[in-house]
C-alpha positions as CSV (number, residue, x, y, z in Angstrom):
1,M,173.3,217.6,222.1
2,G,174.8,217.2,225.5
3,L,174.1,214.1,227.7
4,H,172.8,216.4,230.6
5,H,170.1,217.4,228.1
6,H,169.0,213.9,227.1
7,L,165.6,214.5,228.8
8,V,164.7,216.8,226.0
9,N,162.7,215.1,223.3
10,D,162.4,217.9,220.9
11,R,164.6,220.8,220.9
12,I,162.7,222.8,218.7
13,A,162.9,225.9,217.0
14,A,160.5,228.2,215.5
15,T,159.6,230.0,212.5
16,G,159.1,233.7,212.0
17,G,156.0,235.5,210.9
18,R,155.4,239.1,210.5
19,K,152.8,240.1,212.9
20,L,149.6,241.7,211.7
21,S,148.4,245.0,213.0
22,T,145.0,243.8,214.4
23,H,142.8,244.5,217.2
24,H,140.7,242.0,219.2
25,P,137.5,242.2,220.8
26,P,137.7,242.6,224.7
27,S,135.5,239.7,225.4
28,K,137.7,236.9,223.8
29,T,139.5,234.5,226.0
30,L,143.3,234.5,225.3
31,A,145.9,232.1,226.7
32,S,147.6,235.1,228.4
33,D,144.4,235.7,230.3
34,I,144.9,232.3,231.8
35,F,148.6,232.3,232.3
36,P,149.3,236.0,232.9
37,S,152.9,237.3,232.7
38,S,154.8,237.9,235.8
39,S,154.5,241.6,235.7
40,V,150.8,241.5,235.2
41,V,150.3,239.0,238.0
42,A,152.5,241.2,240.3
43,E,150.1,244.2,239.7
44,R,146.9,242.3,240.1
45,T,147.7,240.1,243.1
46,Q,147.4,241.8,246.5
47,I,146.1,239.7,249.4
48,C,144.5,241.8,252.2
49,M,142.3,239.8,254.5
50,P,139.6,241.6,256.5
51,P,140.0,241.5,260.3
52,P,137.7,239.3,262.5
53,P,134.2,240.8,262.8
54,S,133.5,243.3,265.5
55,S,130.8,241.1,266.7
56,S,133.3,238.3,267.6
57,P,134.3,237.7,271.1
58,P,137.4,239.6,271.3
59,S,139.4,237.4,273.5
60,L,140.2,234.0,272.1
61,L,139.1,234.5,268.5
62,A,141.1,237.8,268.2
63,R,144.2,236.4,269.7
64,L,144.2,233.2,267.5
65,A,143.3,235.0,264.3
66,S,145.8,237.9,264.7
67,S,148.8,236.0,263.4
68,A,146.8,234.7,260.4
69,S,145.5,238.2,259.7
70,L,149.0,239.6,259.8
71,A,150.3,237.0,257.4
72,S,147.4,237.5,255.0
73,R,148.0,241.2,254.7
74,L,151.5,240.6,253.2
75,S,151.9,242.0,249.7
76,I,152.1,239.2,247.0
77,S,154.8,240.0,244.5
78,R,154.3,236.9,242.2
79,L,151.9,234.3,241.4
80,F,154.4,231.7,240.1
81,S,157.9,231.1,241.5
82,S,160.5,231.3,238.8
83,S,162.8,229.2,240.8
84,P,161.5,225.8,241.7
85,A,163.7,225.8,244.8
86,A,162.3,229.0,246.1
87,M,159.1,229.1,248.1
88,D,156.7,231.5,246.3
89,P,156.0,234.4,248.6
90,T,152.4,234.3,247.5
91,E,152.0,230.6,248.3
92,D,154.0,230.8,251.4
93,S,152.0,233.7,253.0
94,L,148.7,232.1,251.9
95,R,149.7,228.7,253.5
96,K,150.6,230.5,256.7
97,A,147.4,232.6,256.7
98,L,145.2,229.2,256.0
99,A,147.1,227.6,258.9
100,G,146.2,230.6,261.2
101,R,142.5,230.6,259.9
102,Q,142.2,226.9,260.5
103,A,143.6,227.3,264.2
104,A,141.1,230.1,264.7
105,V,138.2,228.1,263.4
106,D,139.1,225.1,265.6
107,A,139.5,227.4,268.6
108,Q,136.3,229.2,267.9
109,G,134.5,225.9,267.5
110,N,135.7,224.8,270.9
111,A,134.6,228.0,272.5
112,V,131.1,227.6,270.8
113,R,131.0,224.1,272.2
114,A,132.1,225.3,275.6
115,L,129.4,228.1,275.7
116,K,126.8,225.5,274.9
117,A,128.0,223.1,277.5
118,G,128.1,225.8,280.1
119,K,124.4,226.9,279.1
120,A,125.5,230.5,278.3
121,P,122.8,233.0,277.4
122,K,121.5,232.6,274.0
123,P,122.7,236.0,272.6
124,E,126.2,235.1,273.7
125,I,126.1,231.7,272.0
126,D,124.6,233.4,268.8
127,A,127.4,235.9,268.7
128,A,130.0,233.0,269.1
129,I,128.3,231.1,266.2
130,K,128.3,234.2,263.9
131,A,131.9,234.7,264.6
132,L,132.6,231.1,263.7
133,N,130.8,231.3,260.5
134,D,132.5,234.6,259.7
135,L,136.0,233.0,260.3
136,K,134.9,230.0,258.2
137,I,134.1,232.4,255.3
138,E,137.5,234.0,255.8
139,K,139.1,230.6,255.8
140,A,137.2,229.6,252.6
141,D,138.4,233.0,250.9
142,V,142.2,232.1,251.8
143,E,141.7,228.4,250.5
144,K,140.2,229.9,247.3
145,R,143.2,232.3,246.8
146,L,145.6,229.6,247.6
147,Q,144.0,227.1,245.2
148,A,144.3,229.9,242.5
149,A,148.1,230.3,243.2
150,V,149.0,226.7,243.1
151,S,146.8,225.9,240.1
152,G,148.3,228.6,237.9
153,G,146.5,231.8,238.8
154,A,143.1,231.0,237.2
155,G,140.6,233.3,238.8
156,D,136.8,233.4,238.7
157,G,135.4,233.1,235.2
158,A,138.7,232.1,233.6
159,L,139.6,228.8,232.3
160,T,141.9,226.5,234.3
161,R,145.2,225.3,232.8
162,E,143.7,221.8,232.2
163,A,140.5,223.2,230.7
164,F,142.4,225.5,228.4
165,R,144.7,222.5,227.4
166,H,141.7,220.4,226.7
167,A,140.2,223.1,224.5
168,V,143.4,223.5,222.5
169,V,144.1,219.7,222.1
170,N,140.4,218.9,221.2
171,T,140.7,221.5,218.5
172,L,144.0,220.3,217.2
173,E,142.9,216.7,217.0
174,R,139.5,217.5,215.6
175,R,141.0,219.7,212.7
176,L,143.7,217.0,212.3
177,F,146.7,219.0,213.1
178,Y,147.9,216.0,214.8
179,I,146.5,212.7,216.0
180,P,147.8,209.6,217.8
181,S,149.6,207.3,215.6
182,F,147.8,203.9,214.7
183,K,144.7,205.2,216.2
184,I,142.4,202.3,214.9
185,Y,144.6,199.9,216.9
186,R,144.3,202.1,220.0
187,G,147.6,203.8,219.3
188,V,150.9,203.6,220.8
189,A,152.0,206.1,223.6
190,G,154.6,208.6,222.5
191,L,153.8,208.3,218.8
192,Y,151.9,210.8,216.8
193,D,150.9,211.7,213.2
194,Y,150.7,215.1,211.8
195,G,147.7,215.8,209.5
196,P,147.6,218.2,206.7
197,P,147.4,221.3,208.5
198,G,150.1,220.1,211.1
199,C,152.4,219.1,208.2
200,A,152.0,222.4,206.8
201,V,152.8,224.3,209.9
202,K,155.8,222.0,210.6
203,S,157.0,222.5,206.9
204,N,156.7,226.3,207.3
205,I,158.7,226.3,210.6
206,L,161.4,224.3,209.0
207,A,161.6,226.3,206.0
208,Y,161.9,229.5,208.0
209,W,164.6,227.8,210.3
210,R,166.7,227.1,207.1
211,Q,166.2,230.7,206.0
212,H,166.9,232.2,209.5
213,F,169.9,230.1,210.4
214,V,171.4,228.0,207.4
215,H,171.0,230.7,204.6
216,E,171.6,233.9,206.6
217,E,174.8,232.4,208.4
218,N,176.0,230.4,205.4
219,M,175.9,227.1,207.3
220,L,176.8,223.9,205.8
221,E,173.7,221.7,205.8
222,V,174.2,217.9,206.0
223,D,171.7,214.8,206.0
224,C,173.0,211.9,208.0
225,P,171.5,208.3,208.6
226,C,169.1,207.6,211.5
227,V,170.8,204.2,212.1
228,T,174.0,204.7,213.9
229,P,176.7,202.1,214.6
230,E,177.3,201.3,218.3
231,I,180.9,202.4,218.3
232,V,179.9,206.1,217.4
233,L,177.5,206.3,220.4
234,K,180.0,204.5,222.6
235,A,182.6,207.3,221.9
236,S,179.9,210.0,222.5
237,G,178.9,208.4,225.8
238,H,175.2,207.7,224.8
239,V,175.8,203.8,225.3
240,D,176.9,204.2,228.8
241,K,175.1,207.3,230.1
242,F,172.0,208.0,228.0
243,T,169.7,206.5,230.8
244,D,166.7,207.4,233.0
245,L,165.9,205.7,236.3
246,M,162.9,203.3,236.1
247,V,160.9,201.5,238.6
248,K,158.5,198.5,238.1
249,D,155.2,197.6,239.6
250,E,156.4,194.6,241.5
251,K,153.3,192.6,240.8
252,T,152.3,193.6,237.3
253,G,155.7,194.6,235.8
254,T,154.4,197.9,234.4
255,C,157.3,200.4,234.1
256,Y,157.3,204.0,235.2
257,R,159.9,206.8,235.2
258,A,161.0,207.1,238.8
259,D,161.6,211.0,238.7
260,H,158.1,211.5,237.2
261,L,156.5,209.6,239.9
262,L,158.2,211.7,242.6
263,K,157.6,214.9,240.6
264,D,153.9,214.1,240.2
265,F,153.6,213.4,244.0
266,C,155.2,216.7,244.9
267,N,153.2,218.7,242.5
268,E,149.8,217.0,243.4
269,K,150.5,217.7,247.1
270,L,151.4,221.3,246.4
271,Q,148.4,221.9,244.2
272,K,145.6,219.9,245.8
273,D,146.5,219.5,249.5
274,L,145.9,223.0,250.8
275,S,146.4,221.8,254.3
276,I,150.2,221.1,254.2
277,S,152.2,223.6,256.1
278,A,154.5,226.3,254.4
279,E,157.5,224.2,255.7
280,K,156.3,221.0,254.1
281,A,155.5,222.9,250.9
282,A,159.1,224.4,250.8
283,E,160.5,220.8,251.3
284,L,158.6,219.5,248.4
285,K,159.7,222.4,246.2
286,L,163.3,221.7,247.2
287,V,162.8,218.0,246.1
288,L,161.6,219.4,242.7
289,A,164.4,221.6,242.3
290,T,167.1,218.9,243.0
291,L,165.3,216.1,241.3
292,D,168.0,215.8,238.5
293,D,170.6,215.6,241.3
294,L,169.2,212.5,243.0
295,S,171.0,209.2,242.6
296,A,169.2,206.0,242.3
297,D,169.4,205.4,246.0
298,K,168.3,208.8,247.1
299,L,165.4,208.8,244.6
300,G,164.4,205.3,245.8
301,A,164.4,206.6,249.4
302,K,162.3,209.5,248.6
303,I,159.8,207.3,246.8
304,K,159.6,205.0,250.0
305,E,159.6,208.0,252.4
306,Y,156.5,209.4,250.7
307,G,154.7,206.2,250.4
308,I,154.5,206.4,246.6
309,T,153.0,203.3,244.8
310,A,152.1,202.3,241.3
311,P,149.7,204.9,240.0
312,D,147.4,202.3,238.3
313,T,147.4,199.6,240.8
314,K,148.7,201.0,244.1
315,N,151.1,198.1,244.2
316,P,154.6,198.6,245.7
317,L,157.5,199.6,243.5
318,S,160.9,198.2,242.7
319,D,163.9,200.2,243.5
320,P,165.0,202.6,240.7
321,Y,167.5,201.3,238.2
322,P,168.9,202.8,234.9
323,F,167.2,202.1,231.6
324,N,168.9,203.1,228.4
325,L,166.6,205.1,226.2
326,M,168.1,204.2,222.9
327,F,166.3,202.0,220.4
328,Q,168.8,199.1,219.8
329,T,169.0,197.4,216.3
330,S,171.5,195.3,214.4
331,I,172.9,196.4,210.9
332,G,173.0,193.8,208.3
333,P,171.5,190.2,208.3
334,S,174.3,188.6,210.5
335,G,173.3,190.7,213.5
336,M,177.2,191.1,214.3
337,L,177.1,194.8,213.9
338,P,175.2,196.5,216.7
339,G,173.6,199.9,216.1
340,Y,171.0,202.2,217.5
341,M,168.4,204.7,216.2
342,R,170.2,208.0,216.6
343,P,169.0,209.9,219.8
344,E,170.1,213.1,218.3
345,T,171.5,214.4,214.9
346,A,174.7,216.0,216.3
347,Q,177.0,212.9,216.0
348,G,176.5,212.8,212.3
349,I,178.0,216.3,212.0
350,F,180.9,215.7,214.5
351,V,182.1,212.5,212.7
352,N,182.1,214.5,209.4
353,F,184.0,217.4,210.8
354,K,187.3,216.7,209.0
355,D,185.5,216.6,205.5
356,L,183.5,219.8,206.4
357,Y,186.4,221.5,207.5
358,Y,188.2,220.9,204.2
359,Y,185.1,221.8,202.3
360,N,185.1,225.1,204.0
361,G,188.6,225.7,202.8
362,N,190.2,224.6,206.1
363,K,189.0,227.9,207.8
364,L,187.2,228.5,211.2
365,P,184.8,229.5,212.4
366,F,182.1,227.6,210.4
367,A,178.8,226.0,211.2
368,A,177.1,222.8,210.0
369,A,173.5,222.2,210.4
370,Q,171.1,219.2,210.2
371,I,167.3,218.7,210.3
372,G,166.2,215.0,211.0
373,Q,164.4,212.3,213.0
374,A,165.7,211.3,216.3
375,F,164.5,208.5,218.6
376,R,164.1,208.0,222.2
377,N,162.5,204.9,223.9
378,E,160.6,206.9,226.7
379,I,159.7,204.9,229.7
380,S,156.3,206.6,230.1
381,P,155.6,209.2,227.4
382,R,153.1,211.9,228.2
383,Q,152.3,215.5,227.7
384,G,151.5,215.0,224.0
385,L,154.0,216.4,221.5
386,L,156.2,217.4,224.4
387,R,157.6,214.1,225.1
388,V,157.5,211.5,222.3
389,R,159.5,208.5,221.0
390,E,160.2,209.9,217.6
391,F,160.7,213.5,217.0
392,T,162.3,216.0,214.7
393,L,165.5,217.9,215.7
394,A,167.1,220.8,214.0
395,E,170.8,221.2,215.3
396,I,173.7,223.5,214.7
397,E,177.2,222.8,215.4
398,H,179.3,226.0,215.3
399,F,183.0,225.2,215.3
400,V,185.2,228.0,216.7
401,D,188.8,228.5,217.9
402,P,188.8,228.0,221.7
403,E,191.0,231.0,222.0
404,D,188.7,233.3,220.1
405,K,185.0,233.1,220.7
406,S,184.3,236.4,219.6
407,H,181.6,236.9,216.8
408,P,181.6,239.6,214.1
409,K,177.9,240.0,214.0
410,F,177.3,240.1,217.8
411,S,176.5,243.9,217.6
412,E,173.5,243.0,215.5
413,V,171.8,241.3,218.5
414,A,173.7,243.2,221.5
415,D,170.8,245.5,222.2
416,L,168.0,242.9,222.4
417,E,166.4,242.9,225.8
418,F,164.4,239.8,227.0
419,L,163.8,237.8,230.1
420,M,167.0,236.0,231.3
421,F,167.4,233.7,234.3
422,P,171.0,233.5,235.3
423,R,171.9,230.7,237.9
424,E,172.6,233.5,240.5
425,Q,168.9,234.5,240.3
426,Q,167.7,231.0,240.5
427,M,169.9,230.0,243.5
428,S,168.8,233.1,245.4
429,G,165.1,232.4,244.7
430,Q,164.7,235.5,242.6
431,S,162.8,235.7,239.3
432,A,163.9,236.1,235.7
433,I,164.7,239.7,234.9
434,I,164.6,241.7,231.5
435,T,168.3,242.0,230.6
436,R,170.2,243.6,227.6
437,L,172.1,240.8,225.8
438,G,175.2,242.9,225.4
439,E,175.3,243.6,229.2
440,A,175.0,239.9,229.9
441,V,178.0,239.1,227.7
442,S,180.2,242.0,228.9
443,K,179.6,241.1,232.6
444,G,180.4,237.5,231.8
445,T,177.0,236.1,232.8
446,V,176.9,234.6,229.2
447,N,180.3,233.1,228.7
448,N,181.3,234.5,225.3
449,A,180.0,236.4,222.3
450,T,179.4,233.6,220.0
451,L,177.1,231.9,222.6
452,G,175.5,235.3,223.2
453,Y,175.0,235.7,219.4
454,F,173.2,232.5,219.0
455,I,171.0,233.2,222.2
456,G,170.0,236.4,220.3
457,R,169.3,234.8,217.1
458,V,167.1,232.0,218.8
459,Y,165.1,234.9,220.5
460,L,164.5,236.6,217.3
461,F,163.5,233.3,215.6
462,L,161.0,232.3,218.2
463,T,159.5,235.8,218.6
464,H,159.1,236.0,214.8
465,L,157.4,232.7,214.9
466,G,154.7,234.0,217.1
467,I,155.8,233.0,220.6
468,D,154.6,235.4,223.3
469,K,157.7,237.5,224.5
470,G,156.2,237.6,227.9
471,R,156.3,233.8,228.2
472,L,159.7,233.2,226.7
473,R,162.8,233.2,229.0
474,F,166.5,232.0,228.6
475,R,167.5,230.0,231.7
476,Q,171.1,229.3,232.5
477,H,171.9,225.8,233.7
478,L,172.8,225.5,237.2
479,A,176.2,224.0,238.0
480,N,174.6,220.5,238.9
481,E,173.0,220.4,235.4
482,M,176.1,221.1,233.4
483,A,178.3,218.5,232.0
484,H,182.0,218.7,233.3
485,Y,183.2,219.7,230.0
486,A,180.6,222.5,229.2
487,A,181.7,226.1,229.4
488,D,178.1,227.4,229.6
489,C,174.6,226.5,228.8
490,W,171.3,228.3,228.3
491,D,167.8,226.8,227.6
492,A,165.2,228.8,225.8
493,E,162.1,228.0,227.8
494,I,158.4,228.6,226.7
495,E,155.6,228.8,229.2
496,C,152.6,226.9,228.3
497,S,149.8,225.0,230.2
498,Y,152.4,222.4,231.3
499,G,154.6,225.0,232.8
500,W,158.0,226.2,231.5
501,I,159.2,223.9,228.7
502,E,162.8,223.7,227.5
503,C,162.5,224.1,223.7
504,V,165.9,225.1,222.6
505,G,169.3,224.4,224.3
506,I,172.2,226.7,223.5
507,A,175.6,225.3,224.8
508,D,179.3,225.7,224.6
509,R,180.3,222.2,224.7
510,S,184.2,223.0,224.5
511,A,186.0,220.4,222.5
512,F,184.6,217.3,224.2
513,D,182.9,215.8,221.2
514,L,185.7,216.1,218.7
515,R,188.3,214.8,221.2
516,A,186.0,211.9,222.1
517,H,185.7,210.9,218.4
518,T,189.4,211.4,217.8
519,E,190.4,209.1,220.5
520,K,187.9,206.4,219.6
521,S,188.5,206.6,215.8
522,G,192.1,207.3,215.8
523,V,191.3,210.1,213.1
524,A,192.5,213.5,214.2
525,L,189.7,216.0,214.1
526,V,191.6,219.1,214.5
527,A,192.0,222.5,212.8
528,H,195.2,224.4,211.9
529,E,196.2,228.0,212.3
530,K,199.3,228.8,210.1
531,F,201.8,231.4,211.6
532,A,203.2,234.3,209.5
533,E,206.6,233.6,211.1
534,P,207.8,230.2,212.8
535,R,207.4,230.3,216.5
536,E,209.4,228.5,219.2
537,V,207.0,226.7,221.6
538,E,207.3,224.2,224.4
539,K,205.2,221.2,223.5
540,L,204.2,218.0,225.0
541,V,205.9,215.0,223.3
542,I,204.5,211.4,223.8
543,V,206.6,208.6,222.2
544,P,205.1,205.3,222.6
545,N,207.5,202.3,222.4
546,K,205.7,200.3,219.9
547,K,207.8,197.3,220.2
548,E,207.3,196.8,224.0
549,L,203.7,197.7,223.6
550,G,203.3,195.1,220.9
551,L,204.9,192.4,223.0
552,A,202.5,193.3,225.8
553,F,199.2,193.8,224.1
554,K,199.7,192.1,220.6
555,G,196.6,192.8,218.7
556,N,195.5,195.7,220.9
557,Q,198.7,197.6,220.4
558,K,197.2,200.1,218.1
559,M,194.4,201.0,220.4
560,V,196.8,201.4,223.4
561,V,199.3,203.6,221.2
562,E,196.4,205.8,220.0
563,S,195.1,206.3,223.5
564,L,198.5,207.3,224.9
565,E,199.1,209.8,221.9
566,A,195.7,211.4,222.6
567,M,196.5,212.2,226.2
568,G,196.2,215.8,227.3
569,E,199.0,217.5,229.0
570,E,197.7,217.1,232.7
571,E,196.9,213.4,232.2
572,A,200.2,212.7,230.4
573,F,202.3,214.2,233.2
574,Q,200.3,212.4,236.0
575,L,201.1,209.2,234.1
576,K,204.8,210.2,233.9
577,A,204.9,210.8,237.6
578,A,203.3,207.5,238.4
579,L,205.8,205.7,236.2
580,E,208.7,207.4,237.6
581,S,207.7,206.7,241.1
582,K,206.3,203.1,240.9
583,G,207.7,201.9,237.5
584,E,204.2,201.1,236.2
585,A,200.7,202.6,236.2
586,E,197.0,201.8,235.5
587,F,195.9,203.5,232.2
588,L,192.4,203.5,230.7
589,V,192.0,202.7,227.0
590,C,188.5,203.7,226.1
591,A,188.7,201.9,222.7
592,M,189.1,198.5,224.8
593,G,186.6,199.6,227.5
594,K,189.1,198.7,230.2
595,S,192.4,199.7,231.9
596,V,195.7,198.2,231.2
597,I,199.1,198.3,233.1
598,I,201.7,200.6,231.3
599,K,205.3,200.2,232.4
600,D,208.1,202.8,232.3
601,N,209.7,201.4,229.3
602,M,206.6,201.5,227.0
603,V,206.3,205.3,226.7
604,N,208.5,208.3,226.9
605,I,206.9,211.5,228.0
606,S,208.6,215.0,227.9
607,K,208.3,218.6,227.0
608,Q,210.5,219.9,224.3
609,K,211.2,223.3,222.5
610,I,210.4,223.2,218.9
611,R,209.8,225.7,216.1
612,E,206.4,225.4,214.5
613,N,204.9,226.9,211.5
614,Q,201.3,226.3,212.4
615,R,199.3,225.7,215.6
616,V,197.1,222.5,215.7
617,F,194.1,222.5,218.0
618,T,190.8,220.9,218.7
619,P,187.9,223.4,217.9
620,S,185.2,224.2,220.5
621,V,181.7,223.7,219.6
622,I,178.6,226.0,220.2
623,E,175.5,223.9,219.8
624,P,171.9,225.4,219.5
625,S,169.6,222.4,219.4
626,F,166.0,222.8,218.5
627,G,163.1,220.5,219.4
628,I,160.7,221.0,216.7
629,G,157.6,219.4,218.1
630,R,157.9,221.3,221.3
631,I,158.0,224.6,219.7
632,I,155.0,223.7,217.5
633,Y,152.9,222.8,220.5
634,C,153.8,225.9,222.5
635,L,153.1,227.9,219.3
636,F,149.6,226.2,219.2
637,E,148.9,227.2,222.7
638,H,150.2,230.8,222.4
639,S,148.2,231.2,219.2
640,F,144.8,229.8,220.4
641,Y,141.9,232.0,221.8
642,T,138.1,232.0,221.7
643,R,135.7,234.7,220.8
644,P,131.8,234.8,220.9
645,N,129.6,235.2,218.0
646,K,127.6,238.4,217.6
647,A,124.8,237.0,219.5
648,G,127.0,236.1,222.4
649,D,125.6,232.5,222.7
650,E,128.5,230.7,221.1
651,Q,132.2,230.6,221.4
652,F,134.5,230.2,218.2
653,N,138.0,228.9,218.3
654,V,140.7,230.8,216.6
655,F,144.5,230.2,215.9
656,R,146.2,233.5,215.3
657,F,149.2,232.2,213.5
658,P,151.5,234.7,211.8
659,P,151.1,234.4,207.9
660,L,154.4,232.9,207.4
661,V,153.5,230.0,209.7
662,A,149.7,229.5,208.9
663,P,149.1,226.1,207.3
664,I,146.8,227.9,204.6
665,K,147.5,231.5,203.7
666,C,144.1,232.4,202.4
667,T,140.7,231.0,201.4
668,V,138.6,232.1,198.4
669,F,134.8,232.1,199.0
670,P,132.1,232.9,196.4
671,L,129.6,234.7,198.4
672,I,126.8,232.6,197.0
673,Q,126.6,229.7,194.4
674,K,126.5,231.6,191.2
675,P,128.5,230.4,188.0
676,E,129.9,233.8,187.5
677,Y,131.3,234.1,191.0
678,E,132.7,230.7,190.8
679,S,134.6,231.6,187.7
680,V,136.1,234.5,189.3
681,A,137.1,232.3,192.3
682,Q,138.8,230.0,190.0
683,L,140.8,232.9,188.3
684,I,141.9,234.2,191.7
685,S,143.0,230.8,192.6
686,R,145.1,230.3,189.5
687,S,146.7,233.8,190.3
688,L,147.5,232.7,193.9
689,T,149.0,229.4,192.6
690,V,151.3,231.4,190.3
691,A,152.4,233.4,193.2
692,G,153.1,230.5,195.4
693,V,150.3,231.3,197.9
694,S,148.8,228.2,199.5
695,H,145.0,228.5,199.6
696,K,141.8,226.8,199.5
697,I,138.4,227.3,197.6
698,D,135.3,226.8,199.6
699,I,132.3,226.6,197.5
700,T,129.9,224.7,199.9
701,G,126.4,226.1,200.5
702,N,127.1,227.2,204.0
703,T,126.8,230.8,205.0
704,I,129.8,233.0,204.7
705,G,130.0,233.4,208.6
706,K,130.2,229.6,209.0
707,R,133.0,229.5,206.4
708,Y,134.8,232.2,208.1
709,A,134.5,230.5,211.5
710,R,135.8,227.3,209.9
711,T,138.9,228.8,208.4
712,D,139.6,230.9,211.6
713,E,139.8,227.6,213.5
714,L,142.6,226.6,211.0
715,G,144.5,229.8,211.5
716,V,144.0,231.0,208.0
717,P,144.9,234.7,208.1
718,F,143.0,236.0,205.1
719,A,139.7,235.2,203.3
720,I,138.9,236.6,199.8
721,T,135.1,236.8,199.3
722,V,133.8,236.9,195.8
723,D,130.6,239.0,195.7
724,S,131.1,240.7,192.2
725,Q,133.0,240.2,189.0
726,V,134.9,243.5,189.3
727,D,136.3,243.7,192.9
728,V,136.3,241.4,196.0
729,T,136.8,241.7,199.7
730,I,139.8,240.5,201.8
731,R,139.0,239.8,205.4
732,E,141.7,239.9,208.1
733,R,141.2,236.9,210.6
734,D,141.8,238.6,214.1
735,S,140.4,242.0,213.5
736,K,137.6,240.7,211.1
737,D,138.2,244.0,209.2
738,Q,137.5,243.8,205.5
739,V,138.9,245.9,202.4
740,R,137.7,246.0,199.0
741,V,140.3,245.1,196.2
742,S,140.0,244.6,192.5
743,V,140.1,241.0,191.1
744,G,143.3,241.8,189.2
745,E,145.4,242.8,192.2
746,V,143.9,240.8,195.1
747,A,146.5,238.0,194.7
748,S,149.5,240.3,194.6
749,V,148.0,242.1,197.8
750,V,147.8,239.0,199.9
751,M,151.3,237.8,198.7
752,E,152.8,241.1,199.8
753,V,151.3,240.9,203.2
754,I,152.2,237.2,203.7
755,D,155.8,237.9,202.5
756,G,156.0,240.7,205.0
757,H,156.5,243.4,202.4
758,R,153.4,245.0,203.6
759,T,151.3,245.1,206.8
760,W,147.6,244.7,207.3
761,S,147.7,248.2,208.5
762,D,149.1,249.5,205.2
763,V,146.4,247.5,203.4
764,W,143.6,248.8,205.6
765,S,144.8,252.5,205.0
766,S,145.2,252.0,201.2
767,F,142.0,250.3,200.1
768,P,138.3,251.1,200.7
769,H,136.7,249.5,203.8
770,H,133.9,247.0,203.5
771,T,131.2,246.4,206.1
772,S,129.1,243.4,206.3
773,A,127.3,242.6,209.6
774,S,125.7,239.4,208.2
775,A,128.9,237.9,207.5
776,E,129.9,237.9,211.1
777,D,126.6,236.6,212.4
């Protein structure tokens, strides 16, 4: 995982599920109602303010209100800005309209006061007051619309983002999907425990990840230690660069992440201070867009400019300074071997490249994969599962010849169409657009076919899991986000109540990682291409003079020799030119962590024509990296909805997990507590166990309706109700439709639907329907 991505706690990936053919009551509240997709919002949102009332004095009021009325009649194309740097046209026009309305209210208020002071006739004063009140109503309407725009588009009767999130999280914690760790000791920020249903969802996701990627792509799976020696992470750059900027409360010493404080300030001003001008709003949005670019000095200057203080105490803050996010430890009792808890799983794959390449028959391309825990000592963790201190990563390192990044299976995903957000669209303030993947690769928007292939596979993976296609986009990194060595990077971003969240990173990291470990370890992590016939090539030849280097550097000679031999062509000839002109030159030896002086008698650098039987090269790496916790949380939100009971006086919570993801696949209910029904339920349970279908028997004395509601809240897709000894009913969660199936075949029917061999529509059309109004009361 690239250092430019270290802000991601969980790169996660999803699991697939076969979606049921269901219908939903129109009265239920869905997440999509609260966070509508862009196209829906574009259709719904038109602002057209009424003109000033005809009874208003035509002079001052009409003139002052005219500009506001014009601005407010502008058509609104989008509710959310897809580019953080761009001023949302909705918000922009509304802020201008509000400023005009406020000016008109102030002017009309002055006019009323002037009329009263001049003892104007009562009808004239009454007309002016009426005009003022009408204008206040118009201003309040604009404020309401602006508040809806900046708070996420929640209109009348709809839940706000915060209320929706609270409903989801409350349900998840109450039903033990996950809870804060060490809860009886008041917990520790950024650490969470998965309960039984959460563990099952996570396990199902990881199992499908293995099937979708490792098995279908014939990847090599490894499992490496979480504790990593310092030298490995020194080579990768994490020791020096895996940092966030931190500030401290100057009086209490409480630490905060500096960019989060600035981000929170800007968002709060944009969402809650409706009086700020469109220009000020544009400035704040520009700050949000360039936040990752700000140096410590510039970030500190912004914090002081906006008067940002410690959130809890309002005390002044220190200047920002870097804080390394890795958990440090020592390996062994002596404490002499420093190490860290790994911040990612990728390094374990890179350092094993040589053995994996041999295991694969010395052939490229090949991919290695790893699922495991990673650790990040977050400064101020928040946002639940989205930003935590210990998390699960699933990462793939696909090694490929840098001169041939084609992919034999790209045609399988080339016709996929989904939301893509290239950097050109972002820079010009435009929105993500639905794009055919094959077209994006052919035009060069996506750098190469292998990168494109994995983008397509990630899309299929997430949507099979149950992620809403309308709230999934692939955003290309801007130039300022990319590491200097990266060829191209895309993030799969999922929209939830926290906004657009990066859940999967897909990057072409070129050959950086293998070269870095080659230089640091002295072991060549390279691949070979054998030629059918020998070829004459012009090749860089570096010949260190080990005798002179030994005299100069003694015990460090080996490190200097290895660094000289690892030079690329450009660096080598720069050194050669410096030695020829000055007789000596400064040379950085990474293994020593410092520069040394190389003299012209210590190394010979030249180009020679030689005949070769093979080409030796460092492979490039295409890396899809999944944060499992982030995908799980977004899936929770995308799957959650509420629906009323039959009387309409109570709302029930439902998780519409696809069967493959659901923590429990079905429940078995004896309709009433009768021994003969319970024996049938046990018989069905044994059949489900043999079929490998996770299930639960509920023989409590509660009504069947309450038992349905309880399992709906866990996302259980099917319920088997035993009401006879011959046949039973199967109820589908979202449609609440029921069919009658014989006791002998009920387990196989459920298993076929769960495995995707059959849809609920097939079942609905194949078996007798069952109606039971009392069961849904």
